[in-house]
N, C-alpha and C positions, 0 to 999 in steps of 0.2 A: 509796330508802335501803339505801345499802351493807352488810357486813358480811362475816365468813368464808360463804368460800363454794364448791360446787367446782365454779373448773374447768377441769378437762378427767377423765375415766375412756380408757382403755386396757386392752387384754386378752387372754395368749397362753393361747392351750391344746392341746395336744400335739395332732399331727399323727395320732393311731392313731386310731379311733371303733373304741367296741365297742355292740352291740344288749345287750337282754335276753338276746333267745333266747342268744345267746351267751356274753354272762357269766353264762346260767344253766350252758349242758354247760358251760364251764370248774370250775364249782360252784365259781365268786366270791357264788353270793350264798343266804342264808339260804329265801327265802319264792321262792313260785312262782311263774316268771314273769306267769302271769297276772296274781298278784297286782298287783304290779307294776304291767304293764302300767293294768289297771282307774288306779291312783295318779296313772298324766298318766307315765310315765316312756318310755319309746321307747330312748334312748341313751346312754350317757355319755363322754368324751375320758378315752386310757389316757394314762400316759407310758412312752413302751418308751424308747430315745431321751436322751431330754431329763432334765436335773435339774433340782430344785426351779428353782439359782439362775441358771440358762441362761432356763427361763421369768420367773421375774419380772426379766431384766437384758432379755429378749425387751421385756414391756412399758412399764416404766420409757422404757427409750429410745425406746422405738417414739409415748410419751408424751411425751416432751421434745420429740421433731424432728417432730410431729404438731401442736404449738403452737407449735414453733419460740421455745421455753424456752432460755436463757442458764443453759445449768446451772452459771454462777455467782449468780445469782438467786434459789439455791437457798438458805434459810437455815437447813432440817432436815431430813433424814431419819427416818421413823417406821416402820422394818420389822417383820414380822411372817411369819413362818410355818416352814419344817424352820429346825431348829437345829443351828449350829454345821455340823462332818463331812458330818451327811447332807443341808445343803442341796447339799452339790454331785456326790450320789453318786446312779445309777441308781438306777431302784427297784428293781432286780434284782440291787442294787451293798449294796440300801439297812443290812441285817442285819451284814450284813461292816465297813461301813465305820462300827457304834455302836458300835465297841470302839475307835476314833480319839479320841471324848469322856474318855478312861479316860487318855490320852496328850495331850502339846506341839499336838496337829491339832486339841483342844478349842476354844485362844484363838485360830481362822480363822476368821472373826469371819464370812454371807454381808451382814452390813447395813455392813461396815465395806470388805469388800472392793465391792459396790455404792456407795458414796462413790465409789470412787479410780477404777474402771468406771465411771463414768458421770464422770468428774468434778467432782464434788459439790467442791470441793474450798475453798468454807467454809461450808459443813453441815457442822452439830453432828449426833448418831446418836444413836438411841432405839432399843430394842428390846422389842417389847410381846410374850406371853408369855404362856399360860396362859387364853385367854380361846375357844378350840374357832372353832364360827363366827358369834362377833364377832371377833375377833383386826382386821381390818379395821374395825369400826366402834370399839373401841377406838384405834387410832391416828387416824382421823379425829378423838376425841372428843378425845386430844391435841396433832393440830396445830391443833382452830379454838381451845384455849387455850389452847399457845403466838402464837396471831398474838391472841388478845384482853388474854394477860398482860403477851405481855413481845412487844410488838407485832413479831414477826414479819412480812418479807410473802407467806413462801410456806415449806408448805410440801410437799412428796411424799409420802406415806404406801404404801408395799408389800406383798403380801402376798402370798402362796406355798405351798399348801395343796398338797398331795400325802396320797394313801390308802396305807397300808403295802401293800404291793406283795404279802404272807402275808395281808392282813386279809381280801381278795374284795372286794366293793363292795356295799355296802349298811351302814348302820348305818339303824335300827330302821324297816324295810321302806323307808327311800332308798337312791338311785342315788348314786355319786360318782363325783364327774369328778376331774381333777388341771387345774391351773390358776391363773396367781399377776395379781393382777392390781395398778392402779397411783391412784391417786387425785391430784390435781394441789392441794391447797387454797389461794386465793388471802384476804389479809386483807381485803381489798377485793373486795367482788364484786356484778355486778345480779341475777347469777343463777346460781339454783340456791344460792339465797344459805340457809346452817343459822341456822333456826328456833329450831329447840327441841329438846330428846333426856332421852332419862330410860334407866338404867341397872340394870337387880335383878340382886342375886348374891343364892343361897340354898344355901350351904356344908354345907347340910344335905343336897345330894344330889353334896355333891364323888366319891364311890365312883359312879360312872356307873352299869357295870352291872350291879352288884348293884343298885340299886333299879329299872333299869328300868321297873317299875312305877311305882313314885313317879311318875318326872318325867314319863310320860305322863299320871298320873293330874294333878299339877299343871301340865302344863304350856300349857293351856289357857286359867287362871282368872287366872296373873302375866300371859300373854303378851298379855291385853285390860287389866287393872291398866296394865303398864308402857308400850300403843298408846298409853290415854286420860294420864297423868301426857305422855305425849313428845306430846299433840296440848294439852295444860292449858299447854305449856310454852309452845309459841309463838306462846300466846297465844289458837287454832282453836277452831272449836264440835266438834261431831264432823260436823258439817251440813255442814259445807265441807274437807271431805278430798274430792279427784279424781281419788288415783290412790293404790292400794297399791303397791310395790314391794317381789318381798318374799322372803323367802331360798324355794330352788328345792324345796321337801321337796314330799313327797304333796300333789300337788290334791286332794284327799278334805279332808286336813286343815286343807287354804288355805279349805273350801267352811265348815268346821262354821264353824274361826274367821272370818271377816268374820261368817259370823251375828251370833257373839254377841260383836263387836266392837262393831255397832251402827251404822256412817257409813254414812248412807241415798246420801250418794249417787259413793261410792267405790266404785271402780272396779281389779280387779286384774291387773295384768300379769304375764301368766304364759307366757309364749311358750317363755321356753328353757327348762324344765322339762320339756318333748318334746327335745328338743331337744340340748341339754348336760349335764340328771340338776344334782346337790344340786355345788358345783364350791366347798365348805364355806365356808371366809369367802370369798367374791370373789361369792358371788352376788347380793346385792341389789345392791351398784356394777357388776357387771356388767349383768343389768339395766336397772338405770339408763341403763346406756350406750343399747343396745341400742331404751331406748325413748324416749330425744330424737333419738336417730338417723331411728327410725322414727316420728318425729314426733307419737309421739302423743300422749306429754305434751307441753303450750304453753306457752311464754315467759303467767305466773304464776300456773299450775295449782300442788295442793295438796299435796304429796307425800309421803306416812310409808314409808317403811323401818320395819322387821322383822324384824327375826332371834333369832337363839334359839341358844346355842353349847352344846351337854357341857361340866357339870360345879361350873355349872350360873348363865346368864346367861340374862340376857332384855333387848334390847337395841333399844330405839325414835330416827327421828331423824328429823326435819319440814322437810323442804326447799321452798321458791317457787321453782318453777322456773323 
């Protein structure tokens, strides 16, 4: 059986890394470094010279090259990440470049530039926004729908997420990295087929920082609900799940969620939490790429991806590897 599937994933990380201790010394953390280390974090990737657009282009162009994909075969490009002029600014310049969003430069979009620079002449372009760490899930969801509803053969999804330079490197006891990730979705595929999904948005938590305690309280029960819905949508039982591919938030939180989700045979692929931290929207797909490359996940495995996006979205995706 074939269906919409993830054919390929590629990602790009900044050249510079910082350890948790270095971040603390620079005043970039709210929590004590010892706490974050206990939560599983070691280092993160920090953009100094790279712009969000440069990393997006690097990830997407490498994917096309690695897979020998003809750019003219891409039917649609779905982009999510840094908007407008901010996508073309280095982190130190981002605050100053924000004023560009109020003048003519607000119409310079990274999605259309990416289409042009990659030579995707046939591709229509769609931008997705306001999904925080579930942005790439939203892009893949759109890609899957386009393949089913409109018969598109191939959709390229790209996300590039940077944490604002002046905002530190912590989001609710999670250390954040800058990163870009590209995912190629084909209409027909035998490997990494998308067989189920579920998304819940709770607008009540739209003012996320002001409702931090309420968000934390609702996180686990809503996550379990969405995980169970994604499994049911795939036609699986909880015991069928072989792997959970997580977003790279606290390893401690995943210990709790794994118990609550009660997936008796599922293993958690959490190797990247210490290595690169929380890359915002890219986590699950970067992890999936690395898990496939390491042969931890093998053909036939049933894989569940789950992420939470501040603002507030809970998303699950079920794949047959």
